[in-house]
Residue, then its C-alpha position, 0 to 999 in steps of 0.5 A: m551901627a545903631t539905628p535911632p530908637n522909636l520914641p514913645l508918644a508923649p501923654v497929654a499930662y506929665e507921667q513919671r512912667y513915660i519920662d523914665q521909659l524915655n530916659r531908659i530908651l535914650t540911655l540905651y541908644f547913646n551907649q550904643i553909639s558911643g561904645v567902642v565896637p571891635v572890627t573883625a577882618a580876615t585881611l586888610n589890603i592897603n596901597i602903600n603909595l596912598l599912605p602918608t609918610q612921617a613928612d605928613f605929621l602936621t596934617m595927621r590925625i591921632g590914629d592915622v596909619y602912615r609908613d615910616t620911610s626912614a625905617g624901611n617903610v614900617l607901618k605905624i600909627f600916629d598918636n601925636l606923642y609917640r610913633t607906635p609901630v604896628t605889631r602885626a605881621v606885615t607882608i608885601t604882596g601882589i603886582a601893585p605895592t600893597i601891604t596885607v595885614a593878616 
């Protein structure tokens, strides 16, 4: 996560150099916070009992993960138009019903 920049102190009179520097700093900051940052994880454990199902479409947001009980509890991502299944290997492990995506 990007931390807010330290902004330079403003001069008493207008200086183009100060405004240019301020614009560069703010542009860099906004590019950092609006950029897509990949997340790397070795494993992801999800309790499938806590995931919504296809019955919860009305309350889902784009990108929400849900389990499709009509397709054998397949893990899918809600995209509002299509139901795109996760293409990674999914296995059920552990004592509790947990899905591990590796």
